[in-house]
N, C-alpha and C positions, 0 to 999 in steps of 0.2 A: 282797479288799474287795468287799463287795455294792453294786453301783452301782444296781440297780433291784430292788425287792421289791415283791410284791402279797399281801396276806394276806386271805383270804376275801373279796376284792372283788366287789362286787354292784352292779348299776344297774337300778333299775326305772323304767319309764315306765308310770305307771298300775299296772294290774294285770300287765302284762307285763315279763318279766326279759330285758333285753338282754345283761347280764352276770351269771353266776350263780356266786358263791362260788369265783371264780378266785384260785388261789394259785400263785407261782413266784418264784424269786430269780435274777438275771442277774449274774454276777461282772464286775468290771471288765476291760475289754479284749475281751470277747466279741461276736460277731456273731451274733444270734439270729433266726431266722425266725419270725413270727408268722402262721400259716397258718391258711386256713379259707375257706369259700364266702362270697360276698357275704351280708351279714345275719347273720354268726355272731357277731359282737360285738367284731371286732377293732378298728375305729376307735373304738368306745366306750371300750374299755379304753385306748387309746393317749390318748384325751382326758382320762380320769381321771389318767393318769400325768402328763400335761402340766399338770394344774391347771385345765383348762378346763371340766370339768363335776365336780360333787362326787358321791362314791359314796353310794348309798342304804344301804351296809352294807360292813363291811371297811375296810381302809386300804392305802395305798400309801406307798413312801418312795423318793427319788431321792437317791444320794449321801449316805445316812445320815439324811436329814432328812424329816420327813413332808411331804406334798403336800396343799394348797399350803403353800410356804414360801421361804424365801431362796435355796434351791439351786436353784430352777426358773431362775435367772439364767444356770446354767451348763448348761442344757439347751437343745439345738436341736431345733426342731420343723419337720416338713414334713407336715402332716395335711389329709387331703382335698384338694379341688381348689385349688390355689395362686391366691390374689387379689392382684392389683397395680393401681396407678393406671394406666389404659391410655393416658392422654395423657402420661405422664412415661416417660423413658428407663429402660432397665434399671439403669443407673448411679445416676440419680436416685432409682429407687424404692429401692436398697439404701442411699443417703445418708440417706433418710428413716428408714429402719428403724434405721439406725445411730444416728440423733438420738434416735429414741425409746427405744432401749435405754440410751443415755447415757454408756456408757464404752467405746465402740468408736473407735479411731483412725481418722482419715479415710483413712489409707493402706490400713486393712484392705479396703475396698471393693474396690479394685483388685486386692488379693490374691486374694480369693475369686473375682472374676470370671475371673482368670487360671487358677484351680484347676480350675473347671468349663468353661475354655475358650470363655469367653464375652466376651473383651476386645473382640474385633473387632465384635461385635453390641451393645456397651454403651451406645452412644450413640443406638440405635434406639429408637422408642417401643415400649413392650410390646404396644400393640394390633397391631403387625406381626410380633410374634413368632409362631412355630409352637408347637405343644403341647410338643415337645421342647425348644425354647428356654426356654418357661415353667418346665417341670420343672427344667432345670438352674439358672435364675434362683432358683427356690425353694429348692433346694439351697443356693446360694450365700448366700441370706439366712439359712438355719438355721445357717450356718458363721460368720456375722459375729463372735459374742462367743467363739470358740473353745471350742465345748462340750465338755464331758466326756462327756455323754450325747447320744445322737442318736435321735429317735423319727421314723421314716420310714414314712409311710402310702402304698403303693401307689407307690414312687418311679419305676418304669417304665411307669406307666399312660399309654397313648396313645403310646408311643414306637415306632420302627420297629426292626427286628433290629439295625441299625448303632448306633442310638442306646441301645437296650438294653445292647449291649456295653459302649458308653462308660461308662454309668451303673454297671455292674458294676465296671469298673475304679475308677471314683472311690470307690465304697463299699469296695473292697479297701484303696485308699489311706488311707481314713479310720479303718480299725481300728487303725492305729498311734497314733491319738490319742485315740480315743473308743470308748465302749461303744455298740453300734447294736442298736435293736430295729427289725426291718424287717417290717411288715405286708403281706401279699400273700394273693393267691388263686391265684398261678401257682407251681406245684410246682417247675418248672425253676429258677427264681430263687432259691429257698431252697438248692437242691442246689448251685448255682453259686457262692454267695458266703457261706452260713452254715456254722457248725461245730454248731449246736444247732438243734433246732425245738420250737416249741410249737404244737401243733394245737387251735384251738377250735372248737366244734361246738355250735349252739343256745345259745351263751352259756357252755358248760362246757367246762373244759380236757379234752381227750380224751387228749393225748399230750405229754410233756416228754422229749426223748431226744436224745442226741448223734447226729449222722449216722455217725459212725464205728462206734458201738454198733449201729445199725441194720444196717449193712453186715456186722458181724461176726456177726449174728444169722441171716444167711443159710443155707439148707440146701444140699447137694450133691446135684444131680440126675444120676442114673445110669441110662442107658437100654442095655438088654442084650435078649437073646433070652428071649421068654416061656416060662420053665421054672420047675417048681414049686420047685427049691432056691434060685433066684436071691434071694428077699427073706430067707430064713433066713441065708444066706451073708454077705450084706451086714450083717445085724443082729449078726453075730458079730465084725464088725471092732473093733479097739480104738479108743476115743473116740466111739463111735456110741451115741446115747442113744434113738434112735428111728427107725423106717423106715415111711414112708407110701407106698403105691401111688397113682400119679396115671394119668389117662388117657393112652394111647400108641397108635401105629399098630398095626394088626393083626400079630399075630406077635411084638410087641416089648412089653417091660414097662418102665415109667419109675418109678424109686423115688426119694424125696426123703429124704436122710439127714441128720438132725439130731445135732449132736455138741457136745462139749465145748469146741472150739475153732472156728477160722474154717473155713469150708466147704472152702477151697482145700487146708487141711492133711490132709483125708480123702481127696483125690484120688489120690494114689500108691497108697495102700494099696487102695483100692477098685478101681483100674485092675488092680494085681497080683493081686487075689482073684478078679476076673473072668476073667484070662487063666489062672490056675490051675484054674478050674472048666471051662474049656474054652467058655466064653461068648463071643459077638461083642459088643463095645463100640460102640454106636451113638452115644452121647452122654455127655459128662461135663463138668460145670461147675457154678459157683453159680447157685442160683436167682435169678432177677431179683426183687429185693424192693426196688424203689426207692419214692419217696414216693408216687408215683402209687397202687400197689397197697396200701400201708399206709393212704393216705387213702380208698381204696375200701373195704378192710375196715372201717375205723372206721365210714364210712356204713352198710355192711350190718350191722354189730354193732348200730349204733343203731337200726336199724329204719326209718330215715326217710331212704332214699337220696336224694341230690341229684340 
C-alpha cells in the first residue's frame, strides 16, 4: 500500500519555485528521511502533504486520498517550531488539541504523555518547558489521534545529545504503527533511524534511494606497492568491473575496485592476488560512502556547493 505519494509537486511564491516538480512514493510502514540544506524545500513539501498550503502544480495523496481530504484526520504532523498556549500546562494543551480533533478519548492524553516520557512534567506550564520538552510535547500532540502517517519536520531541532538519542528511540517505536517522513538537514539522523532517503536540493529531488543500496554500491579500496603491474592485476579479478587509481602516500598505490556485488565480497580474492604477485598489502576495505559524501557529491555536481 502506498501511504504517501507526490506527483510533479510544485510550489511557487511569485516567480520563485520553492518546490519544483517533485515526485515520490512512500510505502506503508517505511521510515523515510527527507534530507536537504535549510531552504531546500523540505518544509514546504511537508506543508503541502499536510494540506497546510496548496500546490501551484502537481498533486499529492495520503493513504489513497487526494490532499486536502478526509484522510488528513489520519495524519499526525510536527511541522516547524511547535506552538502552545504558554500559560496552560502540557496536559491542558493536549486536552485542548484533543477537543479540537473531536474524536480523541480523554485517556489518550495521558497515554501519549507517558509514551514521550512527559508524565512527570505534564502539570507544569509550557512557558517553563525547555526546548527538548516542547519537542516531546509536540510529538505527543501529533500522536493524539493514533495517526497512520506522521510528518515530522526537524524533530531533533534544539535537542542535546541525550535528548536526540531519546527522540530516535521514540521514532523507532513509532515505526511499528505508522509511516514516517522525517525532514532534517542532519545527515546522522537519517542514517540512525531511516531505511530510505530522499535528498532535495534547490526545490528539486536529487536522490531517492534505500540506505542498504547506497552501502552496497561502495567500492573496495586496495593499497599496495606502487608497481606497474598492480592495476592490471586487480582489474583481472572476477567480479571487478572497474579500477580507479586514487591519491596515495609516496611509494604506494591505492585503487578503488568497483564490482558486481558488495565491496566486501571482492576482498578475499584481492588479498590473495596481491600475495601471489609478491606485493605488500597496506590497506584493504570498503570505501567510506556515507550520506555526507553522497550529499557533498550532489552539491558539487549541482554546481552550487552549499
